[in-house]
N, CA, C, O and the ligand as a Tripos MOL2 file, in Angstrom:
@<TRIPOS>MOLECULE
protein
  277   275    70     0     0
PROTEIN
NO_CHARGES

@<TRIPOS>ATOM
      1 N         104.9580   79.4030  138.5020 N.3       1 MET1
      2 CA        105.1090   79.9400  137.1700 C.3       1 MET1
      3 C         103.7580   80.5220  136.6510 C.2       1 MET1
      4 O         102.7680   79.8070  136.4970 O.2       1 MET1
      5 N         103.7710   81.8260  136.3950 N.am      2 PRO2
      6 CA        102.4630   82.4790  136.0090 C.3       2 PRO2
      7 C         101.9880   82.0140  134.6600 C.2       2 PRO2
      8 O         102.7690   81.8400  133.7250 O.2       2 PRO2
      9 N         100.6670   81.8130  134.5770 N.am      3 ARG3
     10 CA        100.1320   81.4180  133.3170 C.3       3 ARG3
     11 C         100.2760   82.6260  132.2980 C.2       3 ARG3
     12 O         100.2120   83.7910  132.6910 O.2       3 ARG3
     13 N         100.4650   82.2990  131.0130 N.am      4 PRO4
     14 CA        100.5580   83.3310  129.9910 C.3       4 PRO4
     15 C          99.1350   83.9840  129.8610 C.2       4 PRO4
     16 O          98.1220   83.3060  130.0340 O.2       4 PRO4
     17 N          99.0910   85.2040  129.5790 N.am      5 SER5
     18 CA         97.7710   85.8930  129.4440 C.3       5 SER5
     19 C          97.8220   86.7290  128.1570 C.2       5 SER5
     20 O          98.8880   87.0860  127.6560 O.2       5 SER5
     21 N          96.6380   87.0170  127.6570 N.am      6 PHE6
     22 CA         96.5420   87.9890  126.5720 C.3       6 PHE6
     23 C          95.5630   88.9700  126.9070 C.2       6 PHE6
     24 O          94.4430   88.6770  127.3240 O.2       6 PHE6
     25 N          96.0150   90.2430  126.7090 N.am      7 ILE7
     26 CA         95.1560   91.4320  126.9610 C.3       7 ILE7
     27 C          94.8000   92.0480  125.5160 C.2       7 ILE7
     28 O          95.6970   92.4100  124.7550 O.2       7 ILE7
     29 N          93.5020   92.1390  125.2030 N.am      8 CYS8
     30 CA         93.0810   92.7710  124.0070 C.3       8 CYS8
     31 C          93.4740   94.2380  123.8780 C.2       8 CYS8
     32 O          93.1110   95.0480  124.7310 O.2       8 CYS8
     33 N          94.1730   94.5750  122.8790 N.am      9 PRO9
     34 CA         94.6170   96.0100  122.7300 C.3       9 PRO9
     35 C          93.3570   96.9820  122.5520 C.2       9 PRO9
     36 O          93.4050   98.1670  122.8800 O.2       9 PRO9
     37 N          92.2220   96.3660  122.0010 N.am     10 ALA10
     38 CA         91.0690   97.2340  121.7790 C.3      10 ALA10
     39 C          90.2310   97.4460  123.0040 C.2      10 ALA10
     40 O          89.8410   98.5800  123.2810 O.2      10 ALA10
     41 N          89.9260   96.3830  123.7730 N.am     11 CYS11
     42 CA         89.0470   96.5310  124.9030 C.3      11 CYS11
     43 C          89.6540   96.1440  126.2210 C.2      11 CYS11
     44 O          88.9560   96.1620  127.2350 O.2      11 CYS11
     45 N          90.9150   95.7950  126.2600 N.am     12 GLN12
     46 CA         91.6050   95.4560  127.4940 C.3      12 GLN12
     47 C          91.1370   94.1780  128.1560 C.2      12 GLN12
     48 O          91.5400   93.8990  129.2850 O.2      12 GLN12
     49 N          90.2810   93.3700  127.4820 N.am     13 HIS13
     50 CA         89.8590   92.1530  128.0650 C.3      13 HIS13
     51 C          91.0250   91.2330  128.2210 C.2      13 HIS13
     52 O          91.9140   91.2140  127.3690 O.2      13 HIS13
     53 N          91.0560   90.4360  129.3280 N.am     14 THR14
     54 CA         92.1690   89.5940  129.6100 C.3      14 THR14
     55 C          91.7310   88.1840  129.4310 C.2      14 THR14
     56 O          90.6660   87.8260  129.9320 O.2      14 THR14
     57 N          92.5070   87.3200  128.7240 N.am     15 SER15
     58 CA         92.2170   85.9100  128.6210 C.3      15 SER15
     59 C          93.3860   85.0860  128.9050 C.2      15 SER15
     60 O          94.5040   85.4120  128.5050 O.2      15 SER15
     61 N          93.1550   83.9740  129.6160 N.am     16 HIS16
     62 CA         94.2510   83.0600  129.8940 C.3      16 HIS16
     63 C          94.1490   81.7420  129.0900 C.2      16 HIS16
     64 O          94.8470   80.7700  129.3800 O.2      16 HIS16
     65 N          93.2640   81.7350  128.0750 N.am     17 HIS17
     66 CA         93.1100   80.5630  127.3100 C.3      17 HIS17
     67 C          94.2840   80.3980  126.3790 C.2      17 HIS17
     68 O          94.6100   81.3400  125.6570 O.2      17 HIS17
     69 N          94.9290   79.2690  126.3550 N.am     18 PRO18
     70 CA         96.1920   79.0870  125.5560 C.3      18 PRO18
     71 C          96.0040   79.5020  124.1410 C.2      18 PRO18
     72 O          96.9010   80.1240  123.5710 O.2      18 PRO18
     73 N          94.9000   79.1980  123.5410 N.am     19 ALA19
     74 CA         94.6950   79.5010  122.1140 C.3      19 ALA19
     75 C          94.5380   80.9720  121.9420 C.2      19 ALA19
     76 O          95.0080   81.5650  120.9710 O.2      19 ALA19
     77 N          93.8660   81.5560  122.9040 N.am     20 ASP20
     78 CA         93.7100   83.1110  122.8290 C.3      20 ASP20
     79 C          95.0170   83.7100  122.8730 C.2      20 ASP20
     80 O          95.3310   84.6230  122.1080 O.2      20 ASP20
     81 N          95.8540   83.1900  123.8100 N.am     21 VAL21
     82 CA         97.2030   83.8170  123.9040 C.3      21 VAL21
     83 C          97.9470   83.6050  122.6960 C.2      21 VAL21
     84 O          98.6110   84.5300  122.2300 O.2      21 VAL21
     85 N          97.9000   82.3750  122.0900 N.am     22 GLU22
     86 CA         98.6590   82.1060  120.8840 C.3      22 GLU22
     87 C          98.2820   82.9400  119.6820 C.2      22 GLU22
     88 O          99.1270   83.3880  118.9070 O.2      22 GLU22
     89 N          96.9570   83.1350  119.5530 N.am     23 TYR23
     90 CA         96.5410   83.8300  118.3330 C.3      23 TYR23
     91 C          96.0960   85.2660  118.6180 C.2      23 TYR23
     92 O          95.6630   85.9770  117.7120 O.2      23 TYR23
     93 N          96.2070   85.6990  119.9170 N.am     24 GLY24
     94 CA         95.8020   87.0640  120.2120 C.3      24 GLY24
     95 C          94.3130   87.1730  119.9830 C.2      24 GLY24
     96 O          93.8520   88.2210  119.5290 O.2      24 GLY24
     97 N          93.5280   86.1310  120.2780 N.am     25 TYR25
     98 CA         92.0560   86.2680  120.0970 C.3      25 TYR25
     99 C          91.3660   86.8730  121.2440 C.2      25 TYR25
    100 O          91.6450   86.5240  122.3910 O.2      25 TYR25
    101 N          90.4720   87.7690  120.9860 N.am     26 CYS26
    102 CA         89.6080   88.4040  122.0170 C.3      26 CYS26
    103 C          88.2180   87.8830  121.9140 C.2      26 CYS26
    104 O          87.5200   88.1350  120.9320 O.2      26 CYS26
    105 N          87.8080   87.1610  122.9120 N.am     27 GLY27
    106 CA         86.4210   86.6210  122.8350 C.3      27 GLY27
    107 C          85.3520   87.7520  122.9310 C.2      27 GLY27
    108 O          84.2230   87.5910  122.4660 O.2      27 GLY27
    109 N          85.7350   88.8790  123.5390 N.am     28 ARG28
    110 CA         84.7270   89.8990  123.6720 C.3      28 ARG28
    111 C          84.5500   90.6140  122.3460 C.2      28 ARG28
    112 O          83.4210   90.8740  121.9290 O.2      28 ARG28
    113 N          85.6410   90.9330  121.6820 N.am     29 CYS29
    114 CA         85.6430   91.6130  120.3380 C.3      29 CYS29
    115 C          85.4100   90.5750  119.2260 C.2      29 CYS29
    116 O          84.9960   90.9110  118.1170 O.2      29 CYS29
    117 N          85.6930   89.2880  119.5620 N.am     30 GLN30
    118 CA         85.6200   88.2260  118.5150 C.3      30 GLN30
    119 C          86.6010   88.6890  117.3170 C.2      30 GLN30
    120 O          86.2150   88.6930  116.1480 O.2      30 GLN30
    121 N          87.7840   89.0430  117.6710 N.am     31 ARG31
    122 CA         88.7930   89.4990  116.7400 C.3      31 ARG31
    123 C          90.1040   88.7430  117.0050 C.2      31 ARG31
    124 O          90.4300   88.4400  118.1520 O.2      31 ARG31
    125 N          90.8280   88.4530  115.9680 N.am     32 TYR32
    126 CA         92.2080   87.8610  116.0790 C.3      32 TYR32
    127 C          93.1420   89.0780  115.9440 C.2      32 TYR32
    128 O          93.5330   89.4570  114.8400 O.2      32 TYR32
    129 N          93.4800   89.6640  117.0620 N.am     33 THR33
    130 CA         94.3010   90.9170  117.0000 C.3      33 THR33
    131 C          95.6760   90.6440  116.4470 C.2      33 THR33
    132 O          96.2260   91.4540  115.7010 O.2      33 THR33
    133 N          96.2610   89.4490  116.8260 N.am     34 ARG34
    134 CA         97.6020   89.1420  116.3030 C.3      34 ARG34
    135 C          97.5930   89.0610  114.7390 C.2      34 ARG34
    136 O          98.4750   89.6110  114.0790 O.2      34 ARG34
    137 N          96.5920   88.3730  114.1790 N.am     35 ALA35
    138 CA         96.4740   88.2970  112.7350 C.3      35 ALA35
    139 C          96.2530   89.6060  112.1720 C.2      35 ALA35
    140 O          96.8050   89.9390  111.1230 O.2      35 ALA35
    141 N          95.4570   90.3880  112.8270 N.am     36 GLU36
    142 CA         95.1840   91.7630  112.3220 C.3      36 GLU36
    143 C          96.4940   92.5670  112.2670 C.2      36 GLU36
    144 O          96.7590   93.2600  111.2850 O.2      36 GLU36
    145 N          97.2940   92.4690  113.3060 N.am     37 ALA37
    146 CA         98.4780   93.2720  113.3940 C.3      37 ALA37
    147 C          99.4090   92.7590  112.3140 C.2      37 ALA37
    148 O         100.1070   93.5610  111.6940 O.2      37 ALA37
    149 N          99.4540   91.4270  112.0530 N.am     38 ALA38
    150 CA        100.3520   90.8650  111.0300 C.3      38 ALA38
    151 C          99.8890   91.3520  109.6420 C.2      38 ALA38
    152 O         100.7040   91.7040  108.7900 O.2      38 ALA38
    153 N          98.6200   91.3630  109.4490 N.am     39 ALA39
    154 CA         98.0310   91.7560  108.1670 C.3      39 ALA39
    155 C          98.3200   93.2570  107.9720 C.2      39 ALA39
    156 O          98.6680   93.6750  106.8680 O.2      39 ALA39
    157 N          98.1820   94.0530  109.0120 N.am     40 ALA40
    158 CA         98.4700   95.4680  108.9230 C.3      40 ALA40
    159 C          99.9220   95.7190  108.5770 C.2      40 ALA40
    160 O         100.2130   96.6380  107.8110 O.2      40 ALA40
    161 N         100.8820   94.9070  109.1340 N.am     41 ARG41
    162 CA        102.2520   95.0360  108.8840 C.3      41 ARG41
    163 C         102.5850   94.6450  107.4000 C.2      41 ARG41
    164 O         103.4100   95.2550  106.7200 O.2      41 ARG41
    165 N         101.8440   93.5440  106.9610 N.am     42 ALA42
    166 CA        102.0140   93.0640  105.6100 C.3      42 ALA42
    167 C         101.6100   94.1180  104.6090 C.2      42 ALA42
    168 O         102.2870   94.3720  103.6130 O.2      42 ALA42
    169 N         100.3850   94.7720  104.9400 N.am     43 LEU43
    170 CA         99.8890   95.7660  103.9550 C.3      43 LEU43
    171 C         100.7920   96.9720  104.0010 C.2      43 LEU43
    172 O         101.0140   97.5810  102.9550 O.2      43 LEU43
    173 N         101.3000   97.3400  105.0850 N.am     44 ALA44
    174 CA        102.2130   98.4500  105.1390 C.3      44 ALA44
    175 C         103.4790   98.2000  104.2890 C.2      44 ALA44
    176 O         103.9560   99.0550  103.5440 O.2      44 ALA44
    177 N         103.9870   96.9530  104.4610 N.am     45 GLY45
    178 CA        105.1480   96.6090  103.6380 C.3      45 GLY45
    179 C         104.8350   96.5520  102.2070 C.2      45 GLY45
    180 O         105.6830   96.9130  101.3910 O.2      45 GLY45
    181 N         103.6080   96.1000  101.8150 N.am     46 LEU46
    182 CA        103.1960   96.0920  100.4160 C.3      46 LEU46
    183 C         103.1170   97.4750   99.8370 C.2      46 LEU46
    184 O         103.5790   97.7430   98.7280 O.2      46 LEU46
    185 N         102.4980   98.3800  100.6440 N.am     47 ALA47
    186 CA        102.3680   99.7360  100.2380 C.3      47 ALA47
    187 C         103.7500  100.3220   99.9850 C.2      47 ALA47
    188 O         103.9790  100.9490   98.9500 O.2      47 ALA47
    189 N         104.6750  100.1220  100.9250 N.am     48 ALA48
    190 CA        105.9770  100.5950  100.7770 C.3      48 ALA48
    191 C         106.6570  100.0970   99.5560 C.2      48 ALA48
    192 O         107.3340  100.8530   98.8600 O.2      48 ALA48
    193 N         106.4890   98.8190   99.2750 N.am     49 ALA49
    194 CA        107.0880   98.2240   98.1220 C.3      49 ALA49
    195 C         106.4820   98.7680   96.8340 C.2      49 ALA49
    196 O         107.1850   98.9310   95.8370 O.2      49 ALA49
    197 N         105.1770   99.0500   96.8510 N.am     50 ARG50
    198 CA        104.5090   99.6290   95.6700 C.3      50 ARG50
    199 C         105.0650  101.0900   95.4930 C.2      50 ARG50
    200 O         105.3270  101.4950   94.3600 O.2      50 ARG50
    201 N         105.2450  101.8680   96.5740 N.am     51 ALA51
    202 CA        105.7060  103.1560   96.4020 C.3      51 ALA51
    203 C         107.1380  103.1930   95.9010 C.2      51 ALA51
    204 O         107.5270  104.0760   95.1350 O.2      51 ALA51
    205 N         107.9220  102.2050   96.3530 N.am     52 HIS52
    206 CA        109.3310  102.0800   95.9160 C.3      52 HIS52
    207 C         109.3300  101.7220   94.3730 C.2      52 HIS52
    208 O         110.0920  102.2640   93.5730 O.2      52 HIS52
    209 N         108.4340  100.7940   94.0480 N.am     53 ALA53
    210 CA        108.4180  100.3840   92.6140 C.3      53 ALA53
    211 C         107.8960  101.5090   91.7540 C.2      53 ALA53
    212 O         108.3880  101.6540   90.6350 O.2      53 ALA53
    213 N         106.9330  102.3270   92.1820 N.am     54 ALA54
    214 CA        106.4440  103.3870   91.4440 C.3      54 ALA54
    215 C         107.5400  104.4430   91.2790 C.2      54 ALA54
    216 O         107.6500  105.0400   90.2080 O.2      54 ALA54
    217 N         108.2970  104.6720   92.2400 N.am     55 SER55
    218 CA        109.4050  105.7160   92.1660 C.3      55 SER55
    219 C         110.4250  105.2110   91.2190 C.2      55 SER55
    220 O         111.0010  105.9940   90.4620 O.2      55 SER55
    221 N         110.6880  103.8890   91.2240 N.am     56 ALA56
    222 CA        111.7850  103.3630   90.5190 C.3      56 ALA56
    223 C         111.5550  103.5060   88.9920 C.2      56 ALA56
    224 O         112.5030  103.6710   88.2240 O.2      56 ALA56
    225 N         110.2500  103.4360   88.5710 N.am     57 ILE57
    226 CA        109.9720  103.4410   87.1050 C.3      57 ILE57
    227 C         109.7650  104.9390   86.6140 C.2      57 ILE57
    228 O         109.5440  105.1590   85.4230 O.2      57 ILE57
    229 N         109.8340  105.8760   87.4690 N.am     58 GLU58
    230 CA        109.6250  107.2760   86.9580 C.3      58 GLU58
    231 C         110.9450  107.8500   86.4010 C.2      58 GLU58
    232 O         111.4390  108.8790   86.8620 O.2      58 GLU58
    233 N         111.4610  107.1940   85.4600 N.am     59 TRP59
    234 CA        112.6260  107.6990   84.7280 C.3      59 TRP59
    235 C         112.2440  108.6280   83.6010 C.2      59 TRP59
    236 O         111.1380  108.4790   83.0810 O.2      59 TRP59
    237 N         112.9910  109.4940   83.2120 N.am     60 PRO60
    238 CA        112.6640  110.3270   82.1030 C.3      60 PRO60
    239 C         112.6220  109.4110   80.7620 C.2      60 PRO60
    240 O         113.4970  108.5880   80.4930 O.2      60 PRO60
    241 N         111.5600  109.6530   80.0160 N.am     61 ASN61
    242 CA        111.3520  108.8070   78.8170 C.3      61 ASN61
    243 C         112.4230  108.7880   77.8080 C.2      61 ASN61
    244 O         112.6380  107.7800   77.1340 O.2      61 ASN61
    245 N         113.1250  109.9120   77.6820 N.am     62 ASP62
    246 CA        114.1260  110.0530   76.6580 C.3      62 ASP62
    247 C         115.4570  109.4370   76.9560 C.2      62 ASP62
    248 O         116.3480  109.5210   76.1110 O.2      62 ASP62
    249 N         115.6640  108.8090   78.1240 N.am     63 SER63
    250 CA        116.8570  108.2890   78.5070 C.3      63 SER63
    251 C         116.9830  106.7330   78.2560 C.2      63 SER63
    252 O         118.0650  106.1450   78.2340 O.2      63 SER63
    253 N         115.8570  106.1880   78.0860 N.am     64 SER64
    254 CA        115.7870  104.6380   78.0570 C.3      64 SER64
    255 C         116.2670  104.1330   76.7530 C.2      64 SER64
    256 O         116.8900  103.0720   76.7050 O.2      64 SER64
    257 N         116.0060  104.8540   75.6500 N.am     65 ASP65
    258 CA        116.3510  104.3820   74.3040 C.3      65 ASP65
    259 C         117.5660  105.0300   73.7500 C.2      65 ASP65
    260 O         117.8370  104.8720   72.5600 O.2      65 ASP65
    261 N         118.3190  105.7500   74.5280 N.am     66 ARG66
    262 CA        119.5310  106.3190   74.1220 C.3      66 ARG66
    263 C         120.6810  105.3460   74.1630 C.2      66 ARG66
    264 O         120.8480  104.6350   75.1540 O.2      66 ARG66
    265 N         121.4450  105.2950   73.1570 N.am     67 ALA67
    266 CA        122.5330  104.3200   73.1350 C.3      67 ALA67
    267 C         123.6500  104.7080   74.0370 C.2      67 ALA67
    268 O         123.9560  105.9000   74.0530 O.2      67 ALA67
    269 N         124.2960  103.8800   74.7840 N.am     68 PRO68
    270 CA        125.3720  104.2440   75.6990 C.3      68 PRO68
    271 C         126.5620  104.7670   74.8500 C.2      68 PRO68
    272 O         126.8770  104.2510   73.7780 O.2      68 PRO68
    273 N         127.1970  105.8210   75.4000 N.am     69 GLN69
    274 CA        128.2960  106.5190   74.6860 C.3      69 GLN69
    275 C         129.6160  105.6500   74.8950 C.2      69 GLN69
    276 O         130.6810  106.0160   74.3970 O.2      69 GLN69
    277 ZN         88.7110   92.9040  122.8130 Zn       70 ZN70
@<TRIPOS>BOND
     1     1     2 1
     2     2     3 1
     3     3     4 2
     4     3     5 am
     5     5     6 1
     6     6     7 1
     7     7     8 2
     8     7     9 am
     9     9    10 1
    10    10    11 1
    11    11    12 2
    12    11    13 am
    13    13    14 1
    14    14    15 1
    15    15    16 2
    16    15    17 am
    17    17    18 1
    18    18    19 1
    19    19    20 2
    20    19    21 am
    21    21    22 1
    22    22    23 1
    23    23    24 2
    24    23    25 am
    25    25    26 1
    26    26    27 1
    27    27    28 2
    28    27    29 am
    29    29    30 1
    30    30    31 1
    31    31    32 2
    32    31    33 am
    33    33    34 1
    34    34    35 1
    35    35    36 2
    36    35    37 am
    37    37    38 1
    38    38    39 1
    39    39    40 2
    40    39    41 am
    41    41    42 1
    42    42    43 1
    43    43    44 2
    44    43    45 am
    45    45    46 1
    46    46    47 1
    47    47    48 2
    48    47    49 am
    49    49    50 1
    50    50    51 1
    51    51    52 2
    52    51    53 am
    53    53    54 1
    54    54    55 1
    55    55    56 2
    56    55    57 am
    57    57    58 1
    58    58    59 1
    59    59    60 2
    60    59    61 am
    61    61    62 1
    62    62    63 1
    63    63    64 2
    64    63    65 am
    65    65    66 1
    66    66    67 1
    67    67    68 2
    68    67    69 am
    69    69    70 1
    70    70    71 1
    71    71    72 2
    72    71    73 am
    73    73    74 1
    74    74    75 1
    75    75    76 2
    76    75    77 am
    77    77    78 1
    78    78    79 1
    79    79    80 2
    80    79    81 am
    81    81    82 1
    82    82    83 1
    83    83    84 2
    84    83    85 am
    85    85    86 1
    86    86    87 1
    87    87    88 2
    88    87    89 am
    89    89    90 1
    90    90    91 1
    91    91    92 2
    92    91    93 am
    93    93    94 1
    94    94    95 1
    95    95    96 2
    96    95    97 am
    97    97    98 1
    98    98    99 1
    99    99   100 2
   100    99   101 am
   101   101   102 1
   102   102   103 1
   103   103   104 2
   104   103   105 am
   105   105   106 1
   106   106   107 1
   107   107   108 2
   108   107   109 am
   109   109   110 1
   110   110   111 1
   111   111   112 2
   112   111   113 am
   113   113   114 1
   114   114   115 1
   115   115   116 2
   116   115   117 am
   117   117   118 1
   118   118   119 1
   119   119   120 2
   120   119   121 am
   121   121   122 1
   122   122   123 1
   123   123   124 2
   124   123   125 am
   125   125   126 1
   126   126   127 1
   127   127   128 2
   128   127   129 am
   129   129   130 1
   130   130   131 1
   131   131   132 2
   132   131   133 am
   133   133   134 1
   134   134   135 1
   135   135   136 2
   136   135   137 am
   137   137   138 1
   138   138   139 1
   139   139   140 2
   140   139   141 am
   141   141   142 1
   142   142   143 1
   143   143   144 2
   144   143   145 am
   145   145   146 1
   146   146   147 1
   147   147   148 2
   148   147   149 am
   149   149   150 1
   150   150   151 1
   151   151   152 2
   152   151   153 am
   153   153   154 1
   154   154   155 1
   155   155   156 2
   156   155   157 am
   157   157   158 1
   158   158   159 1
   159   159   160 2
   160   159   161 am
   161   161   162 1
   162   162   163 1
   163   163   164 2
   164   163   165 am
   165   165   166 1
   166   166   167 1
   167   167   168 2
   168   167   169 am
   169   169   170 1
   170   170   171 1
   171   171   172 2
   172   171   173 am
   173   173   174 1
   174   174   175 1
   175   175   176 2
   176   175   177 am
   177   177   178 1
   178   178   179 1
   179   179   180 2
   180   179   181 am
   181   181   182 1
   182   182   183 1
   183   183   184 2
   184   183   185 am
   185   185   186 1
   186   186   187 1
   187   187   188 2
   188   187   189 am
   189   189   190 1
   190   190   191 1
   191   191   192 2
   192   191   193 am
   193   193   194 1
   194   194   195 1
   195   195   196 2
   196   195   197 am
   197   197   198 1
   198   198   199 1
   199   199   200 2
   200   199   201 am
   201   201   202 1
   202   202   203 1
   203   203   204 2
   204   203   205 am
   205   205   206 1
   206   206   207 1
   207   207   208 2
   208   207   209 am
   209   209   210 1
   210   210   211 1
   211   211   212 2
   212   211   213 am
   213   213   214 1
   214   214   215 1
   215   215   216 2
   216   215   217 am
   217   217   218 1
   218   218   219 1
   219   219   220 2
   220   219   221 am
   221   221   222 1
   222   222   223 1
   223   223   224 2
   224   223   225 am
   225   225   226 1
   226   226   227 1
   227   227   228 2
   228   227   229 am
   229   229   230 1
   230   230   231 1
   231   231   232 2
   232   231   233 am
   233   233   234 1
   234   234   235 1
   235   235   236 2
   236   235   237 am
   237   237   238 1
   238   238   239 1
   239   239   240 2
   240   239   241 am
   241   241   242 1
   242   242   243 1
   243   243   244 2
   244   243   245 am
   245   245   246 1
   246   246   247 1
   247   247   248 2
   248   247   249 am
   249   249   250 1
   250   250   251 1
   251   251   252 2
   252   251   253 am
   253   253   254 1
   254   254   255 1
   255   255   256 2
   256   255   257 am
   257   257   258 1
   258   258   259 1
   259   259   260 2
   260   259   261 am
   261   261   262 1
   262   262   263 1
   263   263   264 2
   264   263   265 am
   265   265   266 1
   266   266   267 1
   267   267   268 2
   268   267   269 am
   269   269   270 1
   270   270   271 1
   271   271   272 2
   272   271   273 am
   273   273   274 1
   274   274   275 1
   275   275   276 2
@<TRIPOS>SUBSTRUCTURE
     1 MET1         2 RESIDUE 1 A MET
     2 PRO2         6 RESIDUE 1 A PRO
     3 ARG3        10 RESIDUE 1 A ARG
     4 PRO4        14 RESIDUE 1 A PRO
     5 SER5        18 RESIDUE 1 A SER
     6 PHE6        22 RESIDUE 1 A PHE
     7 ILE7        26 RESIDUE 1 A ILE
     8 CYS8        30 RESIDUE 1 A CYS
     9 PRO9        34 RESIDUE 1 A PRO
    10 ALA10       38 RESIDUE 1 A ALA
    11 CYS11       42 RESIDUE 1 A CYS
    12 GLN12       46 RESIDUE 1 A GLN
    13 HIS13       50 RESIDUE 1 A HIS
    14 THR14       54 RESIDUE 1 A THR
    15 SER15       58 RESIDUE 1 A SER
    16 HIS16       62 RESIDUE 1 A HIS
    17 HIS17       66 RESIDUE 1 A HIS
    18 PRO18       70 RESIDUE 1 A PRO
    19 ALA19       74 RESIDUE 1 A ALA
    20 ASP20       78 RESIDUE 1 A ASP
    21 VAL21       82 RESIDUE 1 A VAL
    22 GLU22       86 RESIDUE 1 A GLU
    23 TYR23       90 RESIDUE 1 A TYR
    24 GLY24       94 RESIDUE 1 A GLY
    25 TYR25       98 RESIDUE 1 A TYR
    26 CYS26      102 RESIDUE 1 A CYS
    27 GLY27      106 RESIDUE 1 A GLY
    28 ARG28      110 RESIDUE 1 A ARG
    29 CYS29      114 RESIDUE 1 A CYS
    30 GLN30      118 RESIDUE 1 A GLN
    31 ARG31      122 RESIDUE 1 A ARG
    32 TYR32      126 RESIDUE 1 A TYR
    33 THR33      130 RESIDUE 1 A THR
    34 ARG34      134 RESIDUE 1 A ARG
    35 ALA35      138 RESIDUE 1 A ALA
    36 GLU36      142 RESIDUE 1 A GLU
    37 ALA37      146 RESIDUE 1 A ALA
    38 ALA38      150 RESIDUE 1 A ALA
    39 ALA39      154 RESIDUE 1 A ALA
    40 ALA40      158 RESIDUE 1 A ALA
    41 ARG41      162 RESIDUE 1 A ARG
    42 ALA42      166 RESIDUE 1 A ALA
    43 LEU43      170 RESIDUE 1 A LEU
    44 ALA44      174 RESIDUE 1 A ALA
    45 GLY45      178 RESIDUE 1 A GLY
    46 LEU46      182 RESIDUE 1 A LEU
    47 ALA47      186 RESIDUE 1 A ALA
    48 ALA48      190 RESIDUE 1 A ALA
    49 ALA49      194 RESIDUE 1 A ALA
    50 ARG50      198 RESIDUE 1 A ARG
    51 ALA51      202 RESIDUE 1 A ALA
    52 HIS52      206 RESIDUE 1 A HIS
    53 ALA53      210 RESIDUE 1 A ALA
    54 ALA54      214 RESIDUE 1 A ALA
    55 SER55      218 RESIDUE 1 A SER
    56 ALA56      222 RESIDUE 1 A ALA
    57 ILE57      226 RESIDUE 1 A ILE
    58 GLU58      230 RESIDUE 1 A GLU
    59 TRP59      234 RESIDUE 1 A TRP
    60 PRO60      238 RESIDUE 1 A PRO
    61 ASN61      242 RESIDUE 1 A ASN
    62 ASP62      246 RESIDUE 1 A ASP
    63 SER63      250 RESIDUE 1 A SER
    64 SER64      254 RESIDUE 1 A SER
    65 ASP65      258 RESIDUE 1 A ASP
    66 ARG66      262 RESIDUE 1 A ARG
    67 ALA67      266 RESIDUE 1 A ALA
    68 PRO68      270 RESIDUE 1 A PRO
    69 GLN69      274 RESIDUE 1 A GLN
    70 ZN70       277 GROUP 0 **** ****
């Protein structure tokens, strides 16, 4: 059974350390690439949510206080 390995997406450094594999940690870059990827996805989702919220409140001002017919 082959040991799991982690290859750094930035420098292609390969690690077989279980913790490095689990966290996507590169000892050469000293970066947690998995956490960075998750953070990038979270920021992208947050930006998308903000854009959606911004578009949702751009209603014409004169329609909000008009009584329903
Ligand atoms: Zn690296």
